[in-house]
Phi, psi and omega in degrees: 000154183278156176268090185296327181293321181299319179298313184293326179295319180294323177295318179299316181299314180300315182296317183294321177298319179297321179296323178296323182277324186228068183296146179296325176269147179275005173294167166283120185230138175233112184283135176259015173293153185289348175289343171287116187298344178279352187242133172231117176266144173233156183221144178204146180297137180302318184293341182268358184284318179063228186289345182281358191300329180282336184283343185294341180281348187270143177295140177083006177304132184276093181271050188291328181262012174276164181258136177298130187258152173261117179229119000289148180168198183234165178300309185296319180295333176293317178293324177295314181296329179280359180078015182270354172226146177293156181311112184292343178287334192269132174053228180251023185304316185292334180285343181267353182291141176285104183299326183298334180294332186244339180278060180203180186274146182228147171268137166250146182211140172209167173233149180210158172255141179290130180301142182293335183274008176276084187251355179280174191295325190243135172245130184242141171255126189239134172238133180258354177171129175225135179252117010243330174226163180204149166245135188242128183235131175237122180051043174085357182247134176287123183252351178170173177228150175237145182220111183104137190287354176259351185288135177262153174235131177226106190245131176282107182246021184305314183277344185264331187285144176271116185273350183241350181223193183286146174243143181250122179247122179234136183229121175267114183259126179266127180290142174301153180257134174286150358283147181282319188272120343259014191300319186273356180299142010273122176201182177278088188305319183295351185301335180273016177092149176218187180272027176212358176208150183279170171299129179261114179306133184086355175053037178058035174281146179154182172276097196263002176216183189298148171234133182201159171262146173224156186229121183223175167279196186279347173253132182231152178263128180234136173046055174301145186227119179249123179245148180230148174230145182232083178302320172218163179292353178264353184213141177223156176234135182241135174232148183233130176236133185225136171263124180249128181252133175256114183262023180242172180270009182233154175298139183232144174240129181224180180230125177258126178239138178232144175228121180253130177228149004289156178115346180050050181274120187243146174211154180220139181216129173284144181229153182226123185229129178291168181299134176047045181217178181243151174228140177261127181249128180241128177244113184228163184296341180295327183250348180229091187297337180294346178276001167269112188254118176271138182063049184291154171271100188282152172272125180238148173290157182308129180096344183249356181152184182281145177272070183291139179235147175247161170238145173237114177263117180256135179228128182245119184248144166247107188066234180263358185260134175285118180276320180203158177209153179216150172240129181238130172264137181210168177236143177274115184200165173218125174265142170215168191211155165215166179232039179300134180070020183060032176235129179286126175241142182242137179239142172238122181053038177086355181260128176291129185248126174278121188277124177230114184192202184205168179264138169256109177294303165216157177292315176207136193294341177247018178060037181263004175274125182217157168056233188294343179296332174297321178301316179297311183297317181287324177299321177301326175292321175298315180295333175284000182068025176280158174230004180208144172234135173265120176277086192295126183049030175058032188278356172251122189238359186275138180301328182298329176297312180293321178299315181294322178295319175303312186297320187259007176071035179256113178290158181237125164270110192250114180275156162268192199251056180230136174246166195300342181302127188280072172217151180274156170301156180301328181228097183291332180290321175295318177303313183293322178298321177291325176298317178296318177302316181298314181298314181296322184292323192246358188294338179284350181282121181294342185290335182291122185245329183217135168261140181228136187279316192214139175279110176059033176198177179250127178305131181288153175301140006265006193294323184301311179290326177298313180298319179299318180288324177301315182293323177294314186285321190251353173231006174061022184055030178287341175238158181283141174255117177254110188288326186234128189288349180223027178215170177068082179070017172240167180252037174083198176223155183078185357290170187241022183236168186288133174233156172300144182307329181297332184300325183286346177260352188262132180280117009238138169276070191287151175255198179254123185084170175072197184266167174282159174111188175280297175051220175249116182252117184280341177210133168199142185198190179204155170302145180220111179276151183283170162290158181298324181301320177285320180307318182295335185286337182235357184246125177301144187300323182286357178246012182296316190204142355280185179308138185207185184296331179296325174299318181297325178292342171254026165073032169244081184164202183302333181294343176230056184301326180297339179279348179058053181300329177296319178296321178296314175306312180299323179299317178295313183296313186286328184270322189239356181095151181301136181286145180273347181177183187294321179297318179293322179297313180297322181294314180290328180300324182294328177293317177295321178300315180297309182306307189289313185289328174293318182295326179305309182287319182293327176298319177290317181296327179301336183243026183305128179065349171264061184103310187284131176233353176165164183209139177231120183285152173251107354237163184259005174210171189239115180274340187211147178292086188249170179248011178222152168053058184200159173257335164144126180297326184263011180070014173272086199296130182279173176301335177299319178297311186289326176294316179294318180302316181294314184296329189265014175309141180302318171241121197217137175253136186212163181246134175265112185286352178275308183248003177064020176285143171256123182236153171248123182256121180245098177258057175227176178272001186241132173290140178249110185255159176056045174267151174245122177264126179244140172227124179230151177241134180238141171281172186295342177279002178085007180265140181288144174254094194295335182296342179263352185291136176218156174207158180200138173276129186223160167249130182252098178300154180294148174058045181215167167245120182254125177279116184273303180193176181242133178284157191277008182300327183299334180295342183267000181287137181254130176275102183290343184270351185302124177062019175269151181295147179229153183222144186227158178291330178198161180216128176242345178210142181065212176212165184302321182293351178296336184279347183240009186274359179077003180263111183290352182262356179256149182212162174246144175224144182259178170295165183274066176234154177291316183268098174221159183211163172212137179226158180247136175263111182283354176091333177200165178296130180226159173270120183239152182215012178178163175221160170238126176248123177251095187279142166277186182298338174272084188255168176265115178287318177231132182201166174239152165253130184230155175232159183205156173265340187226005182064018178239309177261122187245143178246127177288130175240348181197144175218138180225144171245019188227042176294159182205161178297141178099198186284132176232112179272132182234130175235153179205169180297149180306136178212148181263140178182157178265328185245138179233127189234139164265119182247109183286136177249324181208128179285152177260005180210183178281347177275193177272225176247137182221125182236134170281316183220148174224099181256147180235130183246150178163206181068197180260119179302143179285123177201124180262352188244351185254136175288166185307320170240131178225171191235140176254123179242123180247143177220147175233116187242137178274179187293344178264006180084008181276138177288121179266319181204145168224163183206157187212133179227154169247143187223142180248145171299316166273103207313322182249015179256105180250017186298341180297338180293340178290346178255009178299135177296156176293153179236154180250088182286152175250135184229131172223151183205159171229154180226137178231147175247120182223123174050049174078010178231150170260139177236119182252130173244121183234146174242122179252126185232140172252105187301155178299337181279356181300154180276348186199174170295146171268111193258134172050062182283126177253129179246133178228140171268126182226167174275128183298324185285324186245343185078001182291138175296145175264105185221145359282152176223145176261129180228157179273336182196160173196165186053042179264165182235148181232129173279176180302134176079004182263157174220163179217139176268125179243133174241146182226139180230134176204161180293135183300329181298335181290332178272329180060227181267001179284175177249158183274139170228128175268132171256126182236115188229104170288158176302325185255039177197152173291175184296135173251128179252145179217121182270000000 
């Protein structure tokens, strides 16, 4: 298995060195993070110090039996890095750790020398975050306390620091107290375990953010705030607000200068600050006309335009000397919102944005993600064509996360630290102080789009109103406040388990809480099994197969019941056949992952603005090597990633498996005209079935779903109920058999009661998967569809609360039964229930030309012949039976590639071809970049596609990008593996 910590540590070291050389602030800064080679942190449990406790403040104290600490980081991750605990990712190691050893308070200690270039009047010691509380001592004197993992500390140590010798910094970190939810908030709530990550010993206590020294004059800049307004996309207004602190006993006069780029926009303002006090300085367009920017470079979310960023360099002078300076990156943008139809809609710069994204439970369950790794993780979201990430329960706190989202145009739905359990934090005032800190720290980031108070609950008084007022006071109500993550103009959260793709297109794919419909869904997901390569990295070999308790410890079992692993298992078995072993299971799992995750997004896109306004999967990244709700902890991207990436293309062609419509979804600001939409069907031998081919020239308006045409599969559906006997609870008009007689002019009507029913006897047990109800004006507002073997015991297969007059198509997962019943729950009129027709669908569709499994290939071509979008589906004559793909003949693919090294990265261009002489389609081709010498995967890598399929005579260009350091002195080998062929290697 790979040493994930070693990789992350090297990234951290590189990042910290960069910070030393190129600090984000223009102050003189000296980082005390342990990546600074001049700094060594040590950690030891408070209870184990004994009589030595007073000596730790002294310079030269021999901390020989202390453990080298990771700062920023946690106590437990420090012990893991020191080799004192077995790899917590592997097997059940983390479950065997003695929690009592870490669920207690720890001392951190380091020594440092004051930098020689610290020549200004004031030296400050700065902390950006400690979990959960801390007492801070410098050279034996307590200089402050921190409470809450978002609270910052900025301490004037000018008189205390030793400028010519060693300084001793000691920090007593208090571990959060169980229970965490919500009593210990603000903290990393999932640390006490969730249904996707284990209990982390020490509950992620530690010095969890940057520590550094800074050197300023007696006037300092605090919490600069840049706000932007965009009256039109041709004009913007920028305002700057700065708090200036005077740390002297005398009145001070200074000069604040700002430079905004691009544009070299300059402003200057004299400031006056009383002794030992603060002054707020406001620079606005009313008094500084240069802050009205014509033709601004606007910040847009991914898919809607470039994520342009500006910098504002602030310099504060006392006389001719710079006392303090700051650099702020910001984006010119304006968010607005509406709730028309009880659905939340979000606009950026006046453009309605369809939200496509995912939830981050935590970035990494032990807080080991640092620095540039955030860039990688967020870039993968950009490559997935996402435009929003939900920072679930505010569990990601690092500035690098927000920076990366700004850079890649990924909006943030940002939670505070409350979960649905109805209890208040132990200290609501500390919670509120941390909320204000969070808003002040991150409000300049253009990526923040929504603030949210509580996960699946409502913040209890007084917090809900406090949060609302905090956002008003400290963010100017520039963003929307959503108090409850799954209610109030949302369509709930969940479900989190695997469904047949048709379910996501069928009204309604309802969640828990909130309104019915597609709308805006803040969480929805499915179990997602890893690739075998990743599985081996965390699972002991003797636990590979068959499924066992070790799988459950990685959340494929009762520990993740909401993920429905049994249902997922059934999906693999029923659709692709029982797996022969773990490798076969992982291979088939990726097909299910692609199907389900692509359908989630496409189902919402199919209904864009006709109720649907956005969807966020649970989850779009992996905090722990888990078997559910993930794209992959080790960056070996699962089918969930590739399915979502395909579905979320800005201009996208897709198939609706319920009504067989082909639609073009354009989620951009630009209309795409003179496009040609093609739909072709291929049999398993890779030959086209021309009778199904269709094409049409279309114009795709911006921000719409355009219905192009309907494929002919529906013509093959068989109505199993035609001329079959029917029986009803009551009859006032016609007879029960009127609904199955094929006569559109005859109907059945019941008595005027809510609970009435009618069922059809199919004559024998059949496999059914849908019904059509043609309601008269006396319709069923709420009803169930049920099946039975004996017309006595009934099984619910579908329930709706949204019946309507006219035809209502209902689909559900395949189920066997002889009798099919409509069971009325609530009438939609003053009459009873009245149906013109009651059709039942199922069985094997009639088709003389299609193989048991066949393929739908869609293409969207522009007027210049350029491919805009393509898409690929597999379809079965027995609708959910794809087992025939296991008999596909082997294919002999041809592979060629070139590799270039540019600016520390390798770029691979490969062409994969399925020759015309092949015996079959090349199905679900997986391409991997590996080291020729060791066979190790090269990860992380950015790719344009994977698990793609090629018909006879087709080829595909694949590009791969990765850091050159990952290959080192080894050589590249591409592994190319179709589902129906052994591995093909190409050097």
